[in-house]
mmCIF file of the C-alpha atoms, coordinates in Angstrom:
data_MODEL
# 
_entry.id   MODEL 
# 
loop_
_atom_site.group_PDB 
_atom_site.id 
_atom_site.type_symbol 
_atom_site.label_atom_id 
_atom_site.label_alt_id 
_atom_site.label_comp_id 
_atom_site.label_asym_id 
_atom_site.label_entity_id 
_atom_site.label_seq_id 
_atom_site.pdbx_PDB_ins_code 
_atom_site.Cartn_x 
_atom_site.Cartn_y 
_atom_site.Cartn_z 
_atom_site.occupancy 
_atom_site.B_iso_or_equiv 
_atom_site.pdbx_formal_charge 
_atom_site.auth_seq_id 
_atom_site.auth_comp_id 
_atom_site.auth_asym_id 
_atom_site.auth_atom_id 
_atom_site.pdbx_PDB_model_num 
ATOM 1   C CA . UNK A 1 1   ? 156.589 120.847 140.446 1.00 0.00 ? 1   UNK A CA 1 
ATOM 2   C CA . UNK A 1 2   ? 156.815 117.943 138.132 1.00 0.00 ? 2   UNK A CA 1 
ATOM 3   C CA . UNK A 1 3   ? 154.919 115.752 140.576 1.00 0.00 ? 3   UNK A CA 1 
ATOM 4   C CA . UNK A 1 4   ? 152.159 118.327 141.010 1.00 0.00 ? 4   UNK A CA 1 
ATOM 5   C CA . UNK A 1 5   ? 151.947 118.917 137.262 1.00 0.00 ? 5   UNK A CA 1 
ATOM 6   C CA . UNK A 1 6   ? 151.746 115.182 136.613 1.00 0.00 ? 6   UNK A CA 1 
ATOM 7   C CA . UNK A 1 7   ? 148.852 114.678 139.031 1.00 0.00 ? 7   UNK A CA 1 
ATOM 8   C CA . UNK A 1 8   ? 146.941 117.542 137.497 1.00 0.00 ? 8   UNK A CA 1 
ATOM 9   C CA . UNK A 1 9   ? 147.447 116.202 133.972 1.00 0.00 ? 9   UNK A CA 1 
ATOM 10  C CA . UNK A 1 10  ? 146.308 112.634 134.696 1.00 0.00 ? 10  UNK A CA 1 
ATOM 11  C CA . UNK A 1 11  ? 142.583 113.467 134.846 1.00 0.00 ? 11  UNK A CA 1 
ATOM 12  C CA . UNK A 1 12  ? 142.963 115.672 131.774 1.00 0.00 ? 12  UNK A CA 1 
ATOM 13  C CA . UNK A 1 13  ? 144.730 112.872 129.867 1.00 0.00 ? 13  UNK A CA 1 
ATOM 14  C CA . UNK A 1 14  ? 142.050 110.373 130.924 1.00 0.00 ? 14  UNK A CA 1 
ATOM 15  C CA . UNK A 1 15  ? 139.312 112.736 129.801 1.00 0.00 ? 15  UNK A CA 1 
ATOM 16  C CA . UNK A 1 16  ? 141.066 113.236 126.457 1.00 0.00 ? 16  UNK A CA 1 
ATOM 17  C CA . UNK A 1 17  ? 141.339 109.474 125.998 1.00 0.00 ? 17  UNK A CA 1 
ATOM 18  C CA . UNK A 1 18  ? 137.628 108.976 126.687 1.00 0.00 ? 18  UNK A CA 1 
ATOM 19  C CA . UNK A 1 19  ? 136.619 111.742 124.282 1.00 0.00 ? 19  UNK A CA 1 
ATOM 20  C CA . UNK A 1 20  ? 138.962 110.604 121.497 1.00 0.00 ? 20  UNK A CA 1 
ATOM 21  C CA . UNK A 1 21  ? 138.313 106.853 121.833 1.00 0.00 ? 21  UNK A CA 1 
ATOM 22  C CA . UNK A 1 22  ? 135.892 105.459 119.269 1.00 0.00 ? 22  UNK A CA 1 
ATOM 23  C CA . UNK A 1 23  ? 132.491 104.580 120.789 1.00 0.00 ? 23  UNK A CA 1 
ATOM 24  C CA . UNK A 1 24  ? 131.496 100.926 120.573 1.00 0.00 ? 24  UNK A CA 1 
ATOM 25  C CA . UNK A 1 25  ? 128.770 100.175 118.041 1.00 0.00 ? 25  UNK A CA 1 
ATOM 26  C CA . UNK A 1 26  ? 125.284 99.669  119.485 1.00 0.00 ? 26  UNK A CA 1 
ATOM 27  C CA . UNK A 1 27  ? 124.142 96.060  119.985 1.00 0.00 ? 27  UNK A CA 1 
ATOM 28  C CA . UNK A 1 28  ? 121.676 95.996  117.042 1.00 0.00 ? 28  UNK A CA 1 
ATOM 29  C CA . UNK A 1 29  ? 124.348 97.331  114.711 1.00 0.00 ? 29  UNK A CA 1 
ATOM 30  C CA . UNK A 1 30  ? 126.759 94.568  115.793 1.00 0.00 ? 30  UNK A CA 1 
ATOM 31  C CA . UNK A 1 31  ? 124.061 91.928  115.302 1.00 0.00 ? 31  UNK A CA 1 
ATOM 32  C CA . UNK A 1 32  ? 123.163 93.288  111.896 1.00 0.00 ? 32  UNK A CA 1 
ATOM 33  C CA . UNK A 1 33  ? 126.786 93.167  110.829 1.00 0.00 ? 33  UNK A CA 1 
ATOM 34  C CA . UNK A 1 34  ? 126.611 89.375  110.424 1.00 0.00 ? 34  UNK A CA 1 
ATOM 35  C CA . UNK A 1 35  ? 127.283 88.414  114.029 1.00 0.00 ? 35  UNK A CA 1 
ATOM 36  C CA . UNK A 1 36  ? 124.981 85.408  113.732 1.00 0.00 ? 36  UNK A CA 1 
ATOM 37  C CA . UNK A 1 37  ? 126.943 83.735  110.939 1.00 0.00 ? 37  UNK A CA 1 
ATOM 38  C CA . UNK A 1 38  ? 130.086 83.602  113.081 1.00 0.00 ? 38  UNK A CA 1 
ATOM 39  C CA . UNK A 1 39  ? 128.350 81.041  115.358 1.00 0.00 ? 39  UNK A CA 1 
ATOM 40  C CA . UNK A 1 40  ? 127.734 78.554  112.540 1.00 0.00 ? 40  UNK A CA 1 
ATOM 41  C CA . UNK A 1 41  ? 129.100 75.070  113.400 1.00 0.00 ? 41  UNK A CA 1 
ATOM 42  C CA . UNK A 1 42  ? 129.271 76.054  117.087 1.00 0.00 ? 42  UNK A CA 1 
ATOM 43  C CA . UNK A 1 43  ? 126.662 75.368  119.779 1.00 0.00 ? 43  UNK A CA 1 
ATOM 44  C CA . UNK A 1 44  ? 123.029 76.403  119.891 1.00 0.00 ? 44  UNK A CA 1 
ATOM 45  C CA . UNK A 1 45  ? 123.520 78.172  123.216 1.00 0.00 ? 45  UNK A CA 1 
ATOM 46  C CA . UNK A 1 46  ? 126.285 80.380  121.785 1.00 0.00 ? 46  UNK A CA 1 
ATOM 47  C CA . UNK A 1 47  ? 124.150 81.254  118.763 1.00 0.00 ? 47  UNK A CA 1 
ATOM 48  C CA . UNK A 1 48  ? 121.029 82.086  120.746 1.00 0.00 ? 48  UNK A CA 1 
ATOM 49  C CA . UNK A 1 49  ? 122.802 84.449  123.119 1.00 0.00 ? 49  UNK A CA 1 
ATOM 50  C CA . UNK A 1 50  ? 122.019 87.026  120.444 1.00 0.00 ? 50  UNK A CA 1 
ATOM 51  C CA . UNK A 1 51  ? 118.220 87.403  120.252 1.00 0.00 ? 51  UNK A CA 1 
ATOM 52  C CA . UNK A 1 52  ? 118.308 88.239  116.551 1.00 0.00 ? 52  UNK A CA 1 
ATOM 53  C CA . UNK A 1 53  ? 119.803 84.829  115.680 1.00 0.00 ? 53  UNK A CA 1 
ATOM 54  C CA . UNK A 1 54  ? 118.046 81.628  114.627 1.00 0.00 ? 54  UNK A CA 1 
ATOM 55  C CA . UNK A 1 55  ? 119.685 78.215  115.078 1.00 0.00 ? 55  UNK A CA 1 
ATOM 56  C CA . UNK A 1 56  ? 119.016 75.411  112.624 1.00 0.00 ? 56  UNK A CA 1 
ATOM 57  C CA . UNK A 1 57  ? 119.918 72.164  114.404 1.00 0.00 ? 57  UNK A CA 1 
ATOM 58  C CA . UNK A 1 58  ? 119.849 69.969  111.284 1.00 0.00 ? 58  UNK A CA 1 
ATOM 59  C CA . UNK A 1 59  ? 122.498 72.018  109.450 1.00 0.00 ? 59  UNK A CA 1 
ATOM 60  C CA . UNK A 1 60  ? 124.172 73.469  112.580 1.00 0.00 ? 60  UNK A CA 1 
ATOM 61  C CA . UNK A 1 61  ? 123.846 76.954  111.091 1.00 0.00 ? 61  UNK A CA 1 
ATOM 62  C CA . UNK A 1 62  ? 123.333 80.173  112.966 1.00 0.00 ? 62  UNK A CA 1 
ATOM 63  C CA . UNK A 1 63  ? 121.563 82.800  110.862 1.00 0.00 ? 63  UNK A CA 1 
ATOM 64  C CA . UNK A 1 64  ? 119.696 86.068  111.183 1.00 0.00 ? 64  UNK A CA 1 
ATOM 65  C CA . UNK A 1 65  ? 116.034 85.574  112.092 1.00 0.00 ? 65  UNK A CA 1 
ATOM 66  C CA . UNK A 1 66  ? 113.871 86.533  109.073 1.00 0.00 ? 66  UNK A CA 1 
ATOM 67  C CA . UNK A 1 67  ? 111.873 89.314  110.701 1.00 0.00 ? 67  UNK A CA 1 
ATOM 68  C CA . UNK A 1 68  ? 109.772 89.891  107.578 1.00 0.00 ? 68  UNK A CA 1 
ATOM 69  C CA . UNK A 1 69  ? 108.147 86.487  108.152 1.00 0.00 ? 69  UNK A CA 1 
ATOM 70  C CA . UNK A 1 70  ? 106.489 85.372  111.350 1.00 0.00 ? 70  UNK A CA 1 
ATOM 71  C CA . UNK A 1 71  ? 107.878 81.875  110.961 1.00 0.00 ? 71  UNK A CA 1 
ATOM 72  C CA . UNK A 1 72  ? 111.161 81.055  109.239 1.00 0.00 ? 72  UNK A CA 1 
ATOM 73  C CA . UNK A 1 73  ? 110.578 79.778  105.687 1.00 0.00 ? 73  UNK A CA 1 
ATOM 74  C CA . UNK A 1 74  ? 111.104 76.069  104.995 1.00 0.00 ? 74  UNK A CA 1 
ATOM 75  C CA . UNK A 1 75  ? 113.870 76.920  102.536 1.00 0.00 ? 75  UNK A CA 1 
ATOM 76  C CA . UNK A 1 76  ? 115.850 78.463  105.391 1.00 0.00 ? 76  UNK A CA 1 
ATOM 77  C CA . UNK A 1 77  ? 115.270 75.715  107.971 1.00 0.00 ? 77  UNK A CA 1 
ATOM 78  C CA . UNK A 1 78  ? 112.545 73.153  108.713 1.00 0.00 ? 78  UNK A CA 1 
ATOM 79  C CA . UNK A 1 79  ? 110.315 74.107  111.629 1.00 0.00 ? 79  UNK A CA 1 
ATOM 80  C CA . UNK A 1 80  ? 111.229 70.953  113.521 1.00 0.00 ? 80  UNK A CA 1 
ATOM 81  C CA . UNK A 1 81  ? 114.912 71.971  113.392 1.00 0.00 ? 81  UNK A CA 1 
ATOM 82  C CA . UNK A 1 82  ? 114.547 75.716  113.953 1.00 0.00 ? 82  UNK A CA 1 
ATOM 83  C CA . UNK A 1 83  ? 115.362 77.090  117.404 1.00 0.00 ? 83  UNK A CA 1 
ATOM 84  C CA . UNK A 1 84  ? 114.930 80.648  118.639 1.00 0.00 ? 84  UNK A CA 1 
ATOM 85  C CA . UNK A 1 85  ? 115.215 82.008  122.161 1.00 0.00 ? 85  UNK A CA 1 
ATOM 86  C CA . UNK A 1 86  ? 115.963 78.655  123.803 1.00 0.00 ? 86  UNK A CA 1 
ATOM 87  C CA . UNK A 1 87  ? 117.547 75.524  122.386 1.00 0.00 ? 87  UNK A CA 1 
ATOM 88  C CA . UNK A 1 88  ? 115.129 72.994  123.839 1.00 0.00 ? 88  UNK A CA 1 
ATOM 89  C CA . UNK A 1 89  ? 111.988 74.247  122.022 1.00 0.00 ? 89  UNK A CA 1 
ATOM 90  C CA . UNK A 1 90  ? 111.566 73.897  118.264 1.00 0.00 ? 90  UNK A CA 1 
ATOM 91  C CA . UNK A 1 91  ? 109.046 75.917  116.264 1.00 0.00 ? 91  UNK A CA 1 
ATOM 92  C CA . UNK A 1 92  ? 106.650 73.005  115.705 1.00 0.00 ? 92  UNK A CA 1 
ATOM 93  C CA . UNK A 1 93  ? 106.342 72.396  119.428 1.00 0.00 ? 93  UNK A CA 1 
ATOM 94  C CA . UNK A 1 94  ? 106.075 76.143  120.013 1.00 0.00 ? 94  UNK A CA 1 
ATOM 95  C CA . UNK A 1 95  ? 103.237 76.489  117.489 1.00 0.00 ? 95  UNK A CA 1 
ATOM 96  C CA . UNK A 1 96  ? 101.337 73.505  118.912 1.00 0.00 ? 96  UNK A CA 1 
ATOM 97  C CA . UNK A 1 97  ? 101.830 74.636  122.494 1.00 0.00 ? 97  UNK A CA 1 
ATOM 98  C CA . UNK A 1 98  ? 100.816 78.216  121.794 1.00 0.00 ? 98  UNK A CA 1 
ATOM 99  C CA . UNK A 1 99  ? 97.728  77.023  119.881 1.00 0.00 ? 99  UNK A CA 1 
ATOM 100 C CA . UNK A 1 100 ? 96.643  74.758  122.735 1.00 0.00 ? 100 UNK A CA 1 
ATOM 101 C CA . UNK A 1 101 ? 97.280  77.420  125.374 1.00 0.00 ? 101 UNK A CA 1 
ATOM 102 C CA . UNK A 1 102 ? 95.453  80.035  123.277 1.00 0.00 ? 102 UNK A CA 1 
ATOM 103 C CA . UNK A 1 103 ? 92.527  77.658  122.754 1.00 0.00 ? 103 UNK A CA 1 
ATOM 104 C CA . UNK A 1 104 ? 92.304  76.872  126.452 1.00 0.00 ? 104 UNK A CA 1 
ATOM 105 C CA . UNK A 1 105 ? 92.392  80.566  127.349 1.00 0.00 ? 105 UNK A CA 1 
ATOM 106 C CA . UNK A 1 106 ? 89.709  81.366  124.767 1.00 0.00 ? 106 UNK A CA 1 
ATOM 107 C CA . UNK A 1 107 ? 87.532  78.460  125.914 1.00 0.00 ? 107 UNK A CA 1 
ATOM 108 C CA . UNK A 1 108 ? 87.940  79.477  129.554 1.00 0.00 ? 108 UNK A CA 1 
ATOM 109 C CA . UNK A 1 109 ? 86.976  83.046  128.699 1.00 0.00 ? 109 UNK A CA 1 
ATOM 110 C CA . UNK A 1 110 ? 83.859  81.897  126.809 1.00 0.00 ? 110 UNK A CA 1 
ATOM 111 C CA . UNK A 1 111 ? 82.811  79.572  129.650 1.00 0.00 ? 111 UNK A CA 1 
ATOM 112 C CA . UNK A 1 112 ? 83.284  82.341  132.207 1.00 0.00 ? 112 UNK A CA 1 
ATOM 113 C CA . UNK A 1 113 ? 81.203  84.766  130.122 1.00 0.00 ? 113 UNK A CA 1 
ATOM 114 C CA . UNK A 1 114 ? 78.460  82.135  129.697 1.00 0.00 ? 114 UNK A CA 1 
ATOM 115 C CA . UNK A 1 115 ? 78.406  81.281  133.406 1.00 0.00 ? 115 UNK A CA 1 
ATOM 116 C CA . UNK A 1 116 ? 78.356  84.918  134.456 1.00 0.00 ? 116 UNK A CA 1 
ATOM 117 C CA . UNK A 1 117 ? 75.505  85.805  132.094 1.00 0.00 ? 117 UNK A CA 1 
ATOM 118 C CA . UNK A 1 118 ? 73.548  82.657  132.913 1.00 0.00 ? 118 UNK A CA 1 
ATOM 119 C CA . UNK A 1 119 ? 74.119  83.040  136.650 1.00 0.00 ? 119 UNK A CA 1 
ATOM 120 C CA . UNK A 1 120 ? 72.793  86.582  136.572 1.00 0.00 ? 120 UNK A CA 1 
ATOM 121 C CA . UNK A 1 121 ? 69.509  85.412  135.053 1.00 0.00 ? 121 UNK A CA 1 
ATOM 122 C CA . UNK A 1 122 ? 69.050  82.374  137.306 1.00 0.00 ? 122 UNK A CA 1 
ATOM 123 C CA . UNK A 1 123 ? 69.311  84.308  140.574 1.00 0.00 ? 123 UNK A CA 1 
ATOM 124 C CA . UNK A 1 124 ? 66.282  85.897  142.228 1.00 0.00 ? 124 UNK A CA 1 
ATOM 125 C CA . UNK A 1 125 ? 64.187  88.066  139.913 1.00 0.00 ? 125 UNK A CA 1 
ATOM 126 C CA . UNK A 1 126 ? 65.155  91.673  139.724 1.00 0.00 ? 126 UNK A CA 1 
ATOM 127 C CA . UNK A 1 127 ? 62.915  94.644  140.524 1.00 0.00 ? 127 UNK A CA 1 
ATOM 128 C CA . UNK A 1 128 ? 61.447  94.880  137.013 1.00 0.00 ? 128 UNK A CA 1 
ATOM 129 C CA . UNK A 1 129 ? 60.379  91.221  137.077 1.00 0.00 ? 129 UNK A CA 1 
ATOM 130 C CA . UNK A 1 130 ? 58.840  91.628  140.537 1.00 0.00 ? 130 UNK A CA 1 
ATOM 131 C CA . UNK A 1 131 ? 56.972  94.749  139.438 1.00 0.00 ? 131 UNK A CA 1 
ATOM 132 C CA . UNK A 1 132 ? 55.638  93.014  136.308 1.00 0.00 ? 132 UNK A CA 1 
ATOM 133 C CA . UNK A 1 133 ? 54.470  90.002  138.350 1.00 0.00 ? 133 UNK A CA 1 
ATOM 134 C CA . UNK A 1 134 ? 52.747  92.297  140.899 1.00 0.00 ? 134 UNK A CA 1 
ATOM 135 C CA . UNK A 1 135 ? 50.952  94.213  138.112 1.00 0.00 ? 135 UNK A CA 1 
ATOM 136 C CA . UNK A 1 136 ? 49.904  90.949  136.433 1.00 0.00 ? 136 UNK A CA 1 
ATOM 137 C CA . UNK A 1 137 ? 48.424  89.692  139.707 1.00 0.00 ? 137 UNK A CA 1 
ATOM 138 C CA . UNK A 1 138 ? 46.559  92.974  140.260 1.00 0.00 ? 138 UNK A CA 1 
ATOM 139 C CA . UNK A 1 139 ? 45.094  92.800  136.737 1.00 0.00 ? 139 UNK A CA 1 
ATOM 140 C CA . UNK A 1 140 ? 43.981  89.201  137.350 1.00 0.00 ? 140 UNK A CA 1 
ATOM 141 C CA . UNK A 1 141 ? 42.257  90.156  140.627 1.00 0.00 ? 141 UNK A CA 1 
ATOM 142 C CA . UNK A 1 142 ? 40.503  93.145  138.993 1.00 0.00 ? 142 UNK A CA 1 
ATOM 143 C CA . UNK A 1 143 ? 39.368  90.917  136.108 1.00 0.00 ? 143 UNK A CA 1 
ATOM 144 C CA . UNK A 1 144 ? 37.901  88.382  138.539 1.00 0.00 ? 144 UNK A CA 1 
ATOM 145 C CA . UNK A 1 145 ? 36.076  91.188  140.391 1.00 0.00 ? 145 UNK A CA 1 
ATOM 146 C CA . UNK A 1 146 ? 34.682  92.551  137.130 1.00 0.00 ? 146 UNK A CA 1 
ATOM 147 C CA . UNK A 1 147 ? 33.638  89.070  136.038 1.00 0.00 ? 147 UNK A CA 1 
ATOM 148 C CA . UNK A 1 148 ? 31.784  88.472  139.333 1.00 0.00 ? 148 UNK A CA 1 
ATOM 149 C CA . UNK A 1 149 ? 30.146  91.922  139.133 1.00 0.00 ? 149 UNK A CA 1 
ATOM 150 C CA . UNK A 1 150 ? 28.984  91.308  135.544 1.00 0.00 ? 150 UNK A CA 1 
ATOM 151 C CA . UNK A 1 151 ? 27.608  87.882  136.501 1.00 0.00 ? 151 UNK A CA 1 
ATOM 152 C CA . UNK A 1 152 ? 25.595  89.342  139.366 1.00 0.00 ? 152 UNK A CA 1 
ATOM 153 C CA . UNK A 1 153 ? 24.287  92.146  137.118 1.00 0.00 ? 153 UNK A CA 1 
ATOM 154 C CA . UNK A 1 154 ? 23.255  89.634  134.441 1.00 0.00 ? 154 UNK A CA 1 
ATOM 155 C CA . UNK A 1 155 ? 21.560  87.459  137.053 1.00 0.00 ? 155 UNK A CA 1 
ATOM 156 C CA . UNK A 1 156 ? 19.552  90.472  138.302 1.00 0.00 ? 156 UNK A CA 1 
ATOM 157 C CA . UNK A 1 157 ? 18.424  91.271  134.747 1.00 0.00 ? 157 UNK A CA 1 
ATOM 158 C CA . UNK A 1 158 ? 17.422  87.641  134.184 1.00 0.00 ? 158 UNK A CA 1 
ATOM 159 C CA . UNK A 1 159 ? 15.385  87.644  137.422 1.00 0.00 ? 159 UNK A CA 1 
ATOM 160 C CA . UNK A 1 160 ? 13.705  90.900  136.444 1.00 0.00 ? 160 UNK A CA 1 
ATOM 161 C CA . UNK A 1 161 ? 12.555  89.500  133.114 1.00 0.00 ? 161 UNK A CA 1 
ATOM 162 C CA . UNK A 1 162 ? 11.941  85.962  134.335 1.00 0.00 ? 162 UNK A CA 1 
ATOM 163 C CA . UNK A 1 163 ? 14.802  84.412  132.421 1.00 0.00 ? 163 UNK A CA 1 
ATOM 164 C CA . UNK A 1 164 ? 16.661  83.238  135.477 1.00 0.00 ? 164 UNK A CA 1 
ATOM 165 C CA . UNK A 1 165 ? 17.948  79.746  135.077 1.00 0.00 ? 165 UNK A CA 1 
ATOM 166 C CA . UNK A 1 166 ? 17.149  77.166  137.675 1.00 0.00 ? 166 UNK A CA 1 
ATOM 167 C CA . UNK A 1 167 ? 19.887  75.608  139.736 1.00 0.00 ? 167 UNK A CA 1 
ATOM 168 C CA . UNK A 1 168 ? 19.481  72.321  137.894 1.00 0.00 ? 168 UNK A CA 1 
ATOM 169 C CA . UNK A 1 169 ? 18.330  72.693  134.300 1.00 0.00 ? 169 UNK A CA 1 
ATOM 170 C CA . UNK A 1 170 ? 17.707  68.965  134.090 1.00 0.00 ? 170 UNK A CA 1 
ATOM 171 C CA . UNK A 1 171 ? 15.268  68.883  137.009 1.00 0.00 ? 171 UNK A CA 1 
ATOM 172 C CA . UNK A 1 172 ? 11.987  67.053  136.541 1.00 0.00 ? 172 UNK A CA 1 
ATOM 173 C CA . UNK A 1 173 ? 9.356   69.161  134.805 1.00 0.00 ? 173 UNK A CA 1 
ATOM 174 C CA . UNK A 1 174 ? 6.069   69.236  136.714 1.00 0.00 ? 174 UNK A CA 1 
ATOM 175 C CA . UNK A 1 175 ? 2.755   70.338  135.203 1.00 0.00 ? 175 UNK A CA 1 
ATOM 176 C CA . UNK A 1 176 ? 0.578   72.146  137.679 1.00 0.00 ? 176 UNK A CA 1 
# 
């Protein structure tokens, strides 16, 4: 019976151990408890394994990243010596690189918008432009017809009253 009782108690004892054992602290709580300072005077790689840590290569210090500031203050570490995330990129290079990449992306976006808008206008005219051109041509034709009609009417009136001009107004005047 002792063997059967022992086998039955093993899972119960294991369950009791799991319930009674203290739970490990969450990762942010461990990092906030000064975990970064323990890597001071060690390597950059060891310090930056924790994402909340900042490595200062000039003083070989590992410190908490100042989350209230976007960039670490100069009093904490110079930008050329500050490392975060990876050891081979300092903040100065990161700022310059991100500015150049951001500028290139913005410039590319502006050029694309300009080309798209300009290309839309330079293609064949749309329906509204075609309609306007057709109406303009019709108005011009009607105006020419009206002008010719008015000229013929005026010529008839001139003939009726003897005011019709000769073909050549500078022809030789003959006295009969």
